[in-house]
C-alpha positions in Angstrom: 153.7 54.8 146.8 153.3 51.0 146.9 155.8 48.5 148.3 157.1 47.5 144.8 157.8 51.2 143.9 159.5 51.8 147.2 161.8 48.8 146.6 162.5 49.9 143.1 163.4 53.5 144.2 165.7 52.1 147.0 167.5 49.8 144.6 168.1 52.6 142.1 169.0 55.3 144.6 172.2 57.2 144.1 173.5 57.0 147.7 176.2 59.7 147.1 173.4 62.1 145.9 171.2 61.1 148.8 174.1 61.8 151.3 174.6 65.3 149.8 170.9 66.0 149.8 170.3 65.0 153.4 173.5 66.7 154.5 172.2 69.9 152.9 168.8 69.5 154.6 170.4 69.0 158.0 172.5 72.2 157.6 169.3 74.0 156.6 167.6 72.8 159.7 170.5 73.8 162.0 170.6 77.3 160.3 166.8 77.7 160.9 166.9 76.5 164.5 169.6 79.0 165.6 168.1 81.9 163.6 167.3 84.9 165.9 165.0 86.5 163.4 163.1 84.4 160.8 162.0 87.5 158.8 164.5 88.1 156.1 164.9 91.4 154.2 165.7 91.1 150.5 166.8 93.9 148.2 166.6 93.5 144.4 168.1 96.6 142.8 166.5 99.0 145.3 163.2 97.1 145.7 163.0 95.9 149.3 160.7 93.2 150.6 160.6 91.0 153.7 160.0 87.2 153.6 158.6 85.4 156.6 159.8 81.8 157.0 158.1 79.1 159.1 160.3 76.2 157.9 164.0 75.5 157.3 163.8 75.3 153.5 162.0 78.6 153.0 164.3 80.3 155.5 167.4 79.0 153.8 166.2 80.2 150.3 165.4 83.6 151.8 168.8 83.9 153.4 170.5 82.9 150.2 168.6 85.7 148.4 169.5 88.3 151.0 173.1 87.4 150.5 172.9 87.4 146.7 173.6 83.7 146.4 170.3 82.5 145.0 170.5 81.1 141.5 167.6 83.2 140.2 169.0 86.5 141.2 169.6 87.7 137.6 166.1 86.7 136.7 164.6 88.5 139.7 166.4 91.7 138.7 165.1 91.5 135.1 161.6 90.7 136.5 161.6 93.8 138.7 162.4 96.0 135.7 159.5 94.6 133.7 157.0 95.0 136.5 157.5 98.7 136.5 155.9 99.0 133.1 152.9 96.7 133.8 149.4 97.4 134.9 148.1 93.9 135.5 150.4 91.1 136.6 149.7 87.3 137.0 151.9 85.0 139.1 151.0 81.4 138.4 152.6 79.1 141.0 153.4 81.9 143.3 155.0 79.6 146.0 156.1 82.0 148.8 154.9 85.0 146.8 158.4 86.3 146.0 157.8 87.4 142.4 154.4 88.9 143.2 155.7 90.7 146.3 158.5 92.3 144.3 156.1 93.3 141.5 153.6 94.9 144.0 156.4 96.8 145.8 158.2 97.9 142.6 155.0 99.1 141.0 152.4 100.3 143.5 150.0 101.2 140.7 149.9 97.7 139.3 147.3 95.1 140.2 149.1 91.9 141.1 147.4 88.5 141.3 149.1 85.5 142.9 147.8 82.0 142.1 148.7 79.2 144.6 147.1 76.1 146.0 149.8 74.5 148.2 148.6 75.0 151.8 152.0 75.8 153.2 152.8 78.2 150.4 149.5 80.0 150.9 150.3 80.5 154.6 153.7 82.0 153.6 152.0 84.3 151.0 149.4 85.6 153.5 152.1 86.3 156.1 154.4 88.0 153.5 151.6 90.2 152.2 150.8 91.4 155.8 154.5 91.8 156.7 155.1 94.0 153.7 151.8 96.0 154.1 150.9 95.7 150.4 147.4 96.6 149.2 147.8 96.1 145.5 148.4 92.3 145.7 145.7 89.6 145.8 146.0 85.9 146.6 143.8 83.6 144.5 143.7 80.1 146.0 143.2 78.3 142.6 145.4 76.5 140.1 145.8 77.7 136.6 144.6 75.0 134.3 143.2 74.4 130.8 139.7 74.4 132.3 137.6 75.5 135.2 136.7 72.8 137.8 138.6 70.7 140.3 141.8 68.5 140.1 144.1 66.4 142.3 147.1 68.2 143.6 150.3 66.5 144.7 152.1 68.3 147.6 155.9 67.9 147.3 158.7 68.8 149.6 159.7 72.0 147.8 156.7 72.4 145.5 153.7 70.6 144.1 151.8 70.0 140.9 148.5 68.8 139.5 148.6 65.1 139.3 146.0 62.3 139.1 147.4 60.6 142.2 147.6 63.8 144.2 146.0 63.6 147.7 144.5 67.1 147.7 141.5 68.2 145.7 141.8 71.9 144.5 139.9 74.4 142.4 141.2 75.1 138.9 140.6 78.1 136.7 141.3 78.7 133.0 143.2 81.7 131.6 140.1 82.7 129.7 138.1 83.0 132.9 140.9 85.0 134.6 141.1 87.6 132.0 137.3 88.0 132.0 137.4 88.5 135.7 140.7 90.5 136.3 141.5 91.9 132.8 144.3 90.9 130.5 147.8 91.0 132.1 150.8 92.8 130.7 153.2 90.5 132.5 153.0 86.8 133.5 155.3 84.6 135.6 154.6 80.8 135.4 156.2 78.1 137.5 153.7 75.2 137.6 155.9 72.1 137.6 155.1 70.7 134.2 151.5 72.0 134.0 152.7 74.4 131.3 152.3 71.5 128.8 148.5 71.8 129.0 148.1 75.4 130.2 150.1 77.3 127.6 148.3 75.6 124.6 145.0 76.5 126.2 146.0 80.1 126.6 147.1 80.5 123.0 143.9 82.0 121.5 143.5 84.4 124.4 147.0 85.8 124.6 146.8 88.2 121.7 150.5 88.6 121.9 150.2 91.2 124.6 151.8 89.9 127.8 155.4 89.3 128.3 155.9 85.9 130.0 158.6 84.6 132.3 158.2 80.8 132.6 159.9 77.6 133.6 160.0 74.7 131.2 160.2 71.6 133.4 162.1 69.2 131.2 162.4 66.6 133.9 158.6 66.2 134.0 157.7 66.7 130.3 158.5 64.5 127.4 159.9 65.9 124.1 156.4 66.1 122.4 155.1 68.1 125.4 158.0 70.5 125.3 157.6 71.0 121.6 153.9 71.7 122.1 154.6 74.4 124.6 157.1 76.2 122.4 155.1 75.8 119.1 151.9 77.1 120.8 153.7 80.4 121.5 155.8 80.5 118.3 152.6 80.2 116.3 151.3 83.5 117.5 154.6 85.3 117.0 156.4 84.9 120.3 160.2 84.8 120.4 162.2 83.2 123.2 165.1 84.2 125.3 166.7 81.5 127.4 168.3 82.5 130.8 170.8 79.6 131.4 172.4 81.5 134.4 169.0 81.3 136.2 168.3 77.6 135.4 168.8 74.3 137.1 169.2 70.9 135.5 165.9 69.9 134.0 164.3 73.3 134.6 164.9 76.0 131.9 164.0 79.6 132.5 162.6 81.5 129.5 161.5 85.0 128.8 159.1 85.4 125.9 158.2 88.6 124.0 156.7 89.6 120.7 159.4 91.0 118.3 157.9 94.5 118.3 158.3 94.7 122.1 162.1 94.2 121.9 
């Protein structure tokens, strides 16, 4: 970020919001520092997993989940139920591996593939797979994209995304390539920080209406035309939408998609 942008950001900063944000971060750090055990057990309707945390943010999220206070709890319960019926599961933007870990534990017969490129997140995923002794889950250190190749990746504080000014060069892979290599999935989870605007349209001709998709629409990143393109790409091949407002944050909408005959 150059000096002009930094000054602009500072001049337009909501200091009340900044105070709340940094207060929350401080409390997270204190909670993490005094934790006796940084491995947190989580139970989602009988499916138990352990999450390893090496930083304050990941630990705080894991603790909130273990106490049932995480905003995505209802979505996680629904996800677990759908994983029990799937054979091949893709988790795009796996982060700490939570969704994939739950899928692998809830359905030992499924093949679960986690796609993640953030170095810190990859470390957490590897540790979490070992801690849970799961053999049916596979980490793929590539970013889902509209094409195979390389791209710049911006590493953020709580997540990252493909961006032209990103400082990390990563490998990308298309959905077409993935289904040729791993087979077509029955279930997909997608949280790629706005990348859905290009990825979902590129998946359109290869979906065949088969997989159920849990995905986040990042309205704070996308403009209206990009949002409409995401939705229309799926509507065109017969997908219907079910919004989960209780599992959404401002600017991030959680959707579940399914063909009518699946309902």
